[in-house]
C-alpha positions as CSV (number, residue, x, y, z in Angstrom):
1,M,9.9,2.4,-22.8
2,G,12.7,0.1,-24.0
3,C,15.4,1.3,-21.8
4,H,15.9,1.2,-18.2
5,Q,16.4,5.2,-18.4
6,C,12.9,5.7,-19.5
7,W,11.9,4.9,-15.9
8,T,14.4,7.0,-13.8
9,Q,14.2,10.4,-15.7
10,Y,10.8,11.5,-15.4
11,K,7.8,10.9,-13.4
12,S,4.1,12.3,-13.9
13,P,1.3,12.0,-11.5
14,S,-1.0,9.1,-12.6
15,I,-3.4,9.6,-14.6
16,Q,-6.6,10.3,-12.3
17,D,-4.8,12.5,-9.8
18,P,-6.3,16.4,-9.5
19,I,-3.1,17.5,-11.4
20,S,-3.2,15.4,-14.0
21,L,-7.3,15.9,-14.9
22,V,-7.2,19.3,-14.3
23,R,-3.9,19.5,-17.4
24,D,-5.9,16.9,-19.5
25,H,-8.9,19.1,-19.3
26,N,-7.5,22.0,-20.1
27,I,-5.8,20.2,-23.1
28,K,-9.4,18.9,-24.6
29,E,-10.7,22.4,-24.0
30,K,-8.3,23.6,-26.3
31,L,-8.6,21.3,-29.0
32,V,-12.4,21.1,-29.1
33,E,-11.8,25.3,-30.1
34,L,-9.9,24.2,-32.6
35,G,-12.8,22.1,-34.0
36,I,-11.1,18.7,-32.8
37,S,-13.3,16.1,-31.1
38,V,-11.7,14.3,-28.1
39,Q,-12.5,11.5,-26.1
40,S,-10.7,10.4,-23.3
41,Y,-11.2,6.6,-21.4
42,N,-10.3,5.5,-18.3
43,A,-7.0,3.3,-18.4
44,D,-5.3,3.7,-15.1
45,L,-7.8,2.5,-12.7
46,L,-10.5,-0.3,-12.3
47,Y,-13.1,2.6,-11.2
48,E,-13.3,6.2,-11.7
49,P,-13.5,7.7,-8.7
50,W,-16.7,9.4,-9.6
51,D,-18.2,6.2,-9.5
52,V,-18.4,5.0,-5.8
53,Y,-20.2,6.8,-3.5
54,D,-22.3,5.5,-0.9
55,E,-26.3,6.0,-0.7
56,N,-26.5,9.2,-0.3
57,G,-23.7,10.3,-2.7
58,N,-20.7,11.1,-0.4
59,A,-17.1,9.9,-0.7
60,F,-15.7,7.1,1.4
61,T,-13.4,7.5,4.0
62,T,-12.7,4.3,5.0
63,F,-11.0,1.8,2.7
64,K,-12.9,-1.3,3.7
65,E,-16.2,0.6,2.9
66,Y,-14.8,1.6,0.0
67,W,-13.4,-1.4,-1.0
68,D,-16.5,-3.4,-0.3
69,K,-18.7,-1.2,-2.4
70,C,-16.3,-1.6,-5.3
71,L,-16.2,-5.2,-5.1
72,L,-20.1,-5.2,-5.6
73,L,-19.9,-3.0,-8.8
74,Q,-20.0,-5.0,-12.3
75,K,-16.7,-5.0,-14.1
76,E,-16.5,-5.7,-18.1
77,L,-13.5,-8.3,-19.0
78,I,-11.4,-7.5,-21.2
79,S,-9.9,-8.7,-24.0
80,T,-6.5,-9.8,-24.5
81,L,-6.5,-10.9,-27.7
82,P,-5.1,-8.5,-30.7
83,P,-7.1,-7.2,-33.4
84,W,-7.9,-8.9,-36.4
85,K,-7.3,-6.0,-38.5
86,L,-5.5,-2.5,-38.0
87,Q,-5.8,-0.1,-41.0
88,Q,-2.5,1.4,-41.6
89,A,-2.0,5.0,-41.3
90,A,-1.1,7.4,-44.0
91,G,2.2,9.0,-44.5
92,M,5.3,8.0,-43.1
93,V,6.7,8.1,-39.3
94,G,10.6,8.9,-38.8
95,C,12.2,6.8,-36.0
96,C,15.6,6.9,-34.0
97,S,17.2,5.2,-31.4
98,I,16.0,5.5,-27.6
99,E,19.6,7.0,-27.2
100,E,19.2,9.5,-29.7
101,L,16.2,11.0,-27.5
102,G,19.0,12.3,-25.3
103,L,16.8,11.3,-22.1
104,E,19.6,10.4,-19.8
105,N,21.9,12.9,-18.4
106,E,25.6,11.7,-18.2
107,S,25.2,12.6,-14.3
108,E,23.0,9.9,-13.7
109,K,24.3,7.0,-16.1
110,S,26.0,5.0,-13.5
111,S,22.9,5.2,-10.8
112,N,20.8,4.3,-14.2
113,A,23.4,1.3,-14.7
114,L,22.7,0.2,-11.1
115,L,19.1,0.6,-11.3
116,A,18.9,-1.9,-14.6
117,R,20.5,-4.5,-12.6
118,A,17.2,-5.3,-10.9
119,W,14.8,-4.3,-13.7
120,S,13.7,-4.0,-16.6
121,P,11.2,-1.8,-18.3
122,G,8.9,-2.5,-21.4
123,W,5.7,-3.6,-21.8
124,S,6.6,-7.2,-22.5
125,N,8.9,-7.5,-19.6
126,G,5.9,-6.1,-17.5
127,D,3.9,-9.1,-18.9
128,K,5.8,-11.5,-18.4
129,A,6.4,-10.2,-14.6
130,L,2.8,-10.5,-14.5
131,V,2.3,-14.2,-15.6
132,E,5.5,-15.7,-13.5
133,F,3.7,-14.2,-10.5
134,V,0.2,-15.5,-11.1
135,E,1.3,-19.0,-12.3
136,N,3.9,-19.8,-9.8
137,H,3.6,-17.1,-7.0
138,L,0.0,-16.3,-6.3
139,L,-1.0,-19.2,-4.6
140,E,1.1,-18.7,-1.9
141,Y,0.6,-14.9,-1.8
142,A,-0.6,-15.4,1.7
143,I,2.2,-16.9,3.3
144,N,5.4,-15.4,1.2
145,R,3.6,-11.6,1.2
146,Q,5.6,-10.0,4.5
147,H,8.5,-11.9,3.8
148,L,11.4,-9.1,2.6
149,G,13.1,-11.2,0.1
150,G,12.4,-13.3,-2.9
151,S,9.2,-13.2,-5.0
152,S,7.3,-13.0,-2.0
153,T,5.5,-9.8,-4.0
154,S,4.6,-9.1,-7.8
155,L,7.1,-6.5,-8.0
156,L,4.5,-5.4,-10.6
157,S,4.3,-1.6,-9.1
158,P,6.5,0.1,-11.3
159,Y,5.1,-1.1,-14.5
160,L,1.5,-0.6,-13.2
161,H,2.8,3.3,-12.5
162,Y,4.5,3.7,-16.1
163,G,1.3,2.2,-17.8
164,E,3.3,-1.1,-19.1
165,V,0.7,-3.4,-17.7
166,S,-3.1,-3.1,-17.4
167,V,-4.3,-3.0,-13.9
168,C,-7.3,-4.2,-15.7
169,K,-5.4,-6.8,-16.7
170,V,-3.9,-7.5,-13.7
171,F,-7.3,-7.7,-11.7
172,Q,-9.0,-9.9,-14.0
173,K,-6.0,-12.4,-14.6
174,V,-6.1,-12.8,-10.5
175,R,-10.1,-12.9,-10.1
176,M,-9.9,-16.1,-12.5
177,K,-7.8,-17.6,-10.2
178,Q,-10.0,-16.7,-7.2
179,I,-13.0,-18.2,-9.3
180,L,-11.3,-21.2,-10.0
181,W,-9.4,-21.9,-6.6
182,A,-12.8,-21.3,-4.9
183,R,-14.5,-23.8,-7.2
184,E,-11.7,-26.1,-6.0
185,G,-11.9,-25.6,-2.4
186,N,-8.4,-24.4,-2.1
187,A,-8.6,-22.0,0.9
188,L,-5.1,-21.1,0.7
189,G,-5.6,-19.8,-2.9
190,E,-8.8,-17.9,-2.2
191,Q,-7.1,-16.1,0.6
192,S,-4.3,-15.1,-1.4
193,T,-6.3,-14.3,-4.4
194,N,-8.3,-12.2,-1.7
195,L,-5.3,-10.5,-0.1
196,F,-3.6,-9.2,-3.1
197,L,-7.1,-7.9,-4.8
198,R,-6.9,-5.9,-1.5
199,A,-3.5,-4.7,-2.8
200,I,-4.8,-3.6,-6.0
201,G,-8.0,-1.9,-4.2
202,L,-5.3,0.4,-1.9
203,R,-3.8,1.8,-4.7
204,E,-7.1,2.6,-6.1
205,Y,-8.3,3.9,-2.9
206,S,-5.2,6.2,-3.2
207,R,-6.5,8.1,-5.8
208,Y,-10.2,8.2,-5.0
209,I,-9.0,10.0,-1.3
210,C,-6.9,12.5,-3.5
211,F,-9.9,12.8,-5.8
212,N,-12.1,13.4,-3.2
213,F,-10.4,15.6,-1.1
214,P,-7.6,17.2,-3.5
215,F,-6.4,19.0,-0.1
216,T,-4.3,15.9,0.8
217,Y,-1.7,16.6,-1.8
218,E,-0.5,19.3,0.5
219,R,-2.5,18.4,4.2
220,S,-3.7,16.0,6.4
221,L,-7.0,14.2,6.1
222,L,-7.1,14.8,9.5
223,S,-6.5,18.5,10.1
224,S,-5.4,18.5,13.6
225,L,-1.8,17.0,12.8
226,K,-1.4,21.1,11.3
227,F,-0.2,21.6,15.0
228,F,1.7,18.6,15.2
229,P,5.7,20.5,16.7
230,W,7.7,18.6,13.9
231,H,11.4,18.3,14.6
232,D,12.9,19.8,11.4
233,S,16.6,18.4,12.2
234,Q,18.6,18.1,8.7
235,D,21.2,15.9,10.4
236,N,18.3,13.3,11.3
237,F,17.1,13.3,8.0
238,K,20.4,12.9,6.1
239,A,21.1,9.6,8.5
240,W,17.4,8.3,8.2
241,R,18.3,8.6,4.2
242,Q,21.6,7.2,4.1
243,G,20.8,4.2,6.5
244,R,22.7,5.8,9.4
245,T,20.2,5.4,12.1
246,G,21.6,2.8,13.9
247,Y,18.6,0.5,14.3
248,P,19.7,-2.3,11.3
249,L,16.1,-3.0,9.6
250,V,15.5,0.9,8.9
251,D,18.8,1.1,7.6
252,A,19.1,-2.0,5.4
253,G,15.4,-0.5,3.9
254,M,16.8,2.8,3.3
255,R,19.9,1.5,2.0
256,E,18.0,-0.8,-0.4
257,L,15.7,1.9,-1.5
258,W,19.0,4.0,-3.1
259,A,20.4,1.0,-4.8
260,T,17.1,-0.2,-6.3
261,G,14.6,2.2,-6.1
262,W,12.2,-0.2,-4.6
263,I,11.2,-1.4,-1.2
264,H,9.0,-4.0,0.3
265,N,5.4,-2.6,1.5
266,R,6.5,-4.0,4.8
267,I,9.9,-1.7,5.2
268,R,8.4,1.2,3.5
269,V,5.5,1.2,6.8
270,I,8.9,0.3,9.1
271,V,11.1,3.1,8.0
272,S,8.4,5.7,7.5
273,C,6.9,5.1,11.2
274,F,10.6,5.7,12.0
275,A,11.0,9.1,10.5
276,V,7.8,10.2,11.6
277,K,7.5,8.7,15.2
278,V,11.0,7.8,16.4
279,L,12.7,11.1,14.9
280,L,9.5,13.3,14.6
281,L,10.5,14.4,10.8
282,P,7.6,16.0,8.9
283,W,6.0,13.3,6.9
284,K,6.1,15.4,3.8
285,W,9.7,15.3,3.9
286,G,9.7,11.5,4.0
287,M,7.0,11.3,0.9
288,K,8.9,14.1,-0.9
289,Y,12.1,11.6,-0.5
290,F,10.3,8.6,-1.6
291,W,8.8,10.6,-4.4
292,D,12.2,11.0,-5.4
293,T,14.1,8.1,-5.2
294,L,11.2,5.0,-5.6
295,L,10.7,3.8,-9.1
296,D,7.4,3.3,-8.4
297,A,6.7,6.8,-7.0
298,D,3.3,7.2,-7.1
299,L,2.0,10.6,-5.6
300,E,-1.2,9.4,-4.5
301,S,0.3,6.3,-2.8
302,D,2.5,7.9,-1.2
303,I,0.1,10.4,0.4
304,L,-2.0,7.7,1.4
305,G,1.0,5.6,2.8
306,W,2.6,8.4,4.7
307,Q,-0.7,9.8,5.8
308,Y,-1.4,6.3,6.9
309,I,1.4,6.0,9.8
310,S,1.2,9.7,10.7
311,G,-2.4,9.3,12.1
312,S,-3.8,11.6,9.5
313,L,-6.3,9.1,8.3
314,P,-9.8,7.7,9.9
315,D,-8.6,3.8,9.5
316,G,-4.9,4.9,9.6
317,H,-2.1,3.6,12.3
318,E,-2.9,6.2,15.2
319,L,-0.6,8.5,15.9
320,E,0.3,7.4,19.4
321,R,1.3,4.0,18.0
322,L,5.3,3.5,17.8
323,D,6.9,0.4,16.3
324,D,9.6,-1.1,17.9
325,P,12.4,-1.7,14.8
326,Q,14.1,-4.6,17.0
327,I,10.9,-6.5,17.2
328,Q,9.6,-5.6,13.9
329,G,13.4,-7.4,12.7
330,S,12.7,-10.7,14.6
331,K,9.2,-10.8,12.9
332,F,9.7,-10.4,9.1
333,D,13.9,-11.0,9.2
334,P,13.9,-14.0,11.6
335,D,17.5,-15.1,10.2
336,G,18.6,-11.6,9.4
337,E,19.5,-12.4,5.9
338,Y,17.4,-9.1,4.6
339,I,19.7,-7.0,6.8
340,R,23.0,-9.2,6.1
341,H,22.5,-8.3,2.1
342,W,21.8,-4.3,2.4
343,L,24.3,-4.0,5.8
344,P,27.5,-5.8,4.7
345,E,29.0,-4.3,8.0
346,L,26.8,-6.4,10.0
347,A,27.4,-9.6,7.3
348,R,29.1,-11.4,10.6
349,M,26.7,-10.7,13.6
350,P,25.0,-13.8,15.2
351,T,21.5,-13.6,14.6
352,E,20.8,-13.6,18.0
353,W,22.1,-9.9,18.0
354,I,21.7,-8.7,14.5
355,H,18.7,-6.5,15.2
356,H,20.0,-5.0,18.3
357,P,23.9,-5.2,18.1
358,W,23.8,-2.3,20.8
359,D,23.4,-4.8,23.0
360,A,25.9,-7.6,22.0
361,P,28.6,-8.3,24.4
362,Q,31.7,-6.6,23.2
363,T,33.4,-10.2,22.6
364,V,30.4,-10.6,19.9
365,L,31.1,-7.2,18.4
366,H,34.9,-7.7,18.0
367,A,34.9,-11.2,16.8
368,S,32.0,-9.7,14.0
369,G,34.3,-7.0,13.0
370,V,31.8,-4.7,14.3
371,E,32.7,-1.3,16.0
372,L,29.7,0.8,17.2
373,G,30.4,4.3,16.0
374,L,33.1,3.6,13.5
375,N,32.0,1.2,11.2
376,Y,28.4,1.2,12.3
377,P,26.6,3.7,14.1
378,T,24.7,3.6,17.5
379,P,21.2,4.1,18.1
380,I,20.4,7.6,16.3
381,V,18.3,7.8,19.4
382,E,17.0,5.3,22.5
383,L,13.4,4.0,21.8
384,D,12.4,5.1,25.8
385,L,13.5,8.1,24.9
386,A,11.8,8.6,21.3
387,A,8.4,7.2,22.7
388,N,8.7,10.1,25.7
389,R,9.2,13.1,23.1
390,L,6.7,11.5,20.9
391,T,4.3,11.5,24.1
392,E,5.5,15.4,25.0
393,A,4.8,16.4,21.0
394,I,1.2,15.0,20.9
395,I,0.0,16.4,24.3
396,K,1.7,19.5,22.7
397,M,-0.3,19.5,19.8
398,R,-3.6,18.9,21.3
399,E,-2.9,22.1,24.0
400,I,-2.2,24.3,20.7
401,E,-5.1,22.9,19.0
402,A,-7.3,23.8,21.9
403,A,-6.2,26.9,22.1
404,A,-6.9,27.6,18.5
405,G,-10.5,25.7,19.0
406,A,-11.1,28.6,22.1
407,N,-9.6,31.6,19.9
408,S,-12.1,30.7,16.4
409,N,-15.8,31.1,17.6
410,G,-16.8,28.5,15.2
411,T,-17.7,24.5,15.9
412,N,-16.8,23.2,12.6
413,E,-13.3,22.0,11.5
414,V,-12.8,23.8,8.3
415,V,-9.4,23.6,5.9
416,M,-8.5,25.5,3.0
417,D,-8.3,23.8,-0.3
418,N,-6.0,24.7,-3.1
419,A,-7.9,27.7,-4.5
420,D,-8.2,29.1,-0.6
421,R,-12.0,28.1,-0.6
422,V,-13.4,27.0,3.1
423,Q,-14.6,23.1,2.7
424,S,-15.7,21.3,5.6
425,V,-13.4,18.2,6.4
426,G,-16.3,16.2,5.9
427,T,-17.4,13.9,2.9
428,T,-17.5,15.2,-0.6
429,N,-20.9,15.2,-2.1
430,A,-20.5,13.1,-5.6
431,A,-22.0,15.8,-7.6
432,A,-20.3,18.4,-6.2
433,A,-16.9,16.5,-6.9
434,A,-17.8,16.4,-10.6
435,K,-19.6,19.6,-11.0
436,T,-16.5,20.8,-13.5
437,T,-17.0,18.8,-16.7
438,C,-14.5,18.4,-19.8
439,A,-14.6,19.7,-22.9
440,T,-17.2,16.9,-24.6
441,N,-20.2,15.2,-23.6
442,S,-18.8,11.7,-23.8
443,S,-19.7,9.6,-21.0
444,N,-16.3,8.3,-21.3
445,D,-14.6,11.8,-20.2
446,Q,-12.7,12.4,-17.5
447,K,-13.9,14.9,-14.6
448,V,-12.0,17.3,-12.9
449,P,-12.1,17.7,-9.3
450,T,-13.7,21.0,-7.4
451,I,-14.4,22.0,-4.8
452,Q,-16.1,25.1,-5.1
453,N,-19.9,24.8,-3.8
454,S,-19.3,21.6,-2.1
455,K,-22.2,20.9,0.1
456,V,-21.3,20.4,3.7
457,N,-22.6,17.3,4.8
458,N,-22.7,15.2,8.3
459,N,-19.2,14.9,9.0
460,P,-17.8,11.4,9.6
461,L,-14.4,12.6,9.5
462,S,-14.6,13.4,13.4
463,R,-11.4,15.6,14.1
464,K,-10.2,13.0,16.9
465,R,-9.9,9.3,14.8
466,S,-11.5,6.4,16.6
467,K,-9.3,3.7,17.9
468,A,-7.0,2.3,14.7
469,M,-7.0,-1.4,13.9
470,E,-4.0,-2.6,15.3
471,E,-2.0,-5.6,14.7
472,K,-1.2,-7.1,18.0
473,G,2.5,-7.9,19.0
474,E,3.5,-5.7,16.1
475,F,4.7,-3.2,18.4
476,Q,6.0,-2.3,21.5
477,Y,5.1,1.3,22.6
478,N,1.7,2.3,22.5
479,I,1.4,5.5,24.7
480,R,-1.9,6.8,23.7
481,N,-3.2,6.1,27.8
482,N,-0.7,8.7,28.9
483,I,-2.2,11.2,26.9
484,Q,-5.3,13.2,27.9
485,S,-7.2,14.4,24.8
486,E,-7.8,18.3,24.8
487,A,-11.0,19.5,23.2
488,G,-11.0,22.3,20.7
489,T,-11.5,23.1,16.7
490,S,-9.9,25.4,14.2
491,K,-11.5,27.5,11.6
492,S,-8.3,28.3,9.4
493,D,-5.6,26.6,8.0
494,E,-2.4,27.8,7.1
495,D,-0.6,27.9,3.4
496,L,1.6,24.6,3.0
497,C,3.9,24.2,-0.3
498,S,3.4,21.5,-2.7
499,T,4.0,18.3,-2.0
500,A,5.2,17.9,-5.5
501,E,7.3,20.8,-5.6
502,S,10.3,18.6,-5.8
503,S,9.3,17.8,-9.5
504,S,7.6,21.2,-10.1
505,S,9.7,21.9,-12.9
506,K,8.7,18.7,-14.6
507,K,5.1,19.1,-13.7
508,P,3.4,22.5,-13.6
509,S,-0.1,22.7,-13.6
510,T,-2.1,25.8,-13.0
511,S,-5.9,26.0,-13.9
512,R,-8.5,28.3,-14.5
513,T,-11.1,25.6,-12.8
514,S,-11.1,25.7,-9.0
515,F,-8.3,23.3,-8.4
516,S,-5.0,24.9,-8.5
517,V,-1.2,23.5,-7.7
518,P,0.5,26.3,-6.1
519,Q,4.2,26.4,-7.2
520,F,5.5,28.2,-4.1
521,C,4.6,29.0,-0.6
522,S,5.5,31.4,1.7
523,S,6.0,29.2,4.9
524,S,9.1,30.1,6.9
525,K,9.6,26.4,6.8
526,E,11.0,25.0,4.0
527,L,11.1,21.1,2.7
528,P,14.8,20.2,2.4
529,Q,16.5,19.0,-0.4
530,S,15.7,16.1,-2.5
531,S,18.0,13.7,-3.5
532,E,18.2,15.1,-7.3
533,E,19.7,18.2,-5.2
534,N,21.8,16.9,-3.2
535,T,24.5,13.9,-4.9
536,D,25.2,12.5,-1.0
537,R,21.4,11.9,-0.4
């Protein structure tokens, strides 16, 4: 990974996701048929997804329960010392320059050059970034992690995604600091390490969810969202992608994403919530666009993040929760410096008005060189109107869901997995999740997810989520109390497109096992063009 285009030319699912596990399983089968002994080892996660279950052998469905269990598990220390001796391989290996491999298309050189200004790929650079963060920024991570600029986060996610930094090494270095600061009685250090390790845990949890519930690649974990009446407006989707919504914090985030291939996690939440709840765009559209544009594009984390903000997870945001970008901007960018950096047309706006320029007096706009509707757009939709539309959409969703339940003669909500096998939305039994074994008998081998013959357990994933954990003061609108819940269950699900279809030509994968990745769907509502297909974003 010696050059920047290695980060931009190919994105693969992680080693532990169902697609890659099935792929590796098939490769090992063929190699064993040829008489070649094969063993695979965990290098992408702290804990294998089939090693973390509750006392009944069922998968966890909330992050807190999952991560609490992980922290109780023993984690062996890894050695960072080089081996004392290496045996030279026989024969000669030819070499060539990275340019000779032809990884970079002519059409992508300008974009890659722009990204290269912010990122330096390679394991040595990843190691430098890790050391820099742990030694100089980890201590105050609890204070700075919500800041939108500077060195507030580790910036390790692209290195982790491409395997240039080991997650075990990151965990070990941070854990050592945690132990040291605990002995010293450094409360800030302990809080910072706990929060950072929790962020690492969320990455683990995304793989865990996708392994135990493979259908989350295509549909919500809570399947009531399949009845949601999305507004599939290409114009609104384009305005969101290009950072032309008229809401400065959202626009600044989307422009940073396009320019650098990365945005702060807080900004990811804000722009995602805006797309799903203000514009009512299908969450899979946004997930697909993130996959196309993020340098650290990670299918499992992408799925977890978009389902979290769209009310699709038991411990995620409530669907009724609507964040106000103006309030978010005042909280996380109080001086407006982040907006001024990414929206030069608003650079001269006073801080008082920078998060809501539509309210500024005409004299202020004129002095700042801002002409709303000309050099900066007016709001794409008024937030009060968006809140009303969201309320109406949720009511309609629950009416349709109730009607579907009344028309079905069953009482248990079910979904269809990718192999058209019926399974309860409840937790997956550990033995069933790992039922399909690999081509060798090694205990180190990776396992293949399967939904075949899964046992139906008591369902902790009820169709209606319990009240989500909310951060006080972070949002202005909560329309939960305006909506009357409707009872009803569904016994069938519709065919949906693969969430990875934007890169299906790069990652085709089918399998003889019960898990498969559809290459197309018959749905009349297609996903919009990706950034790879539409040069104007």
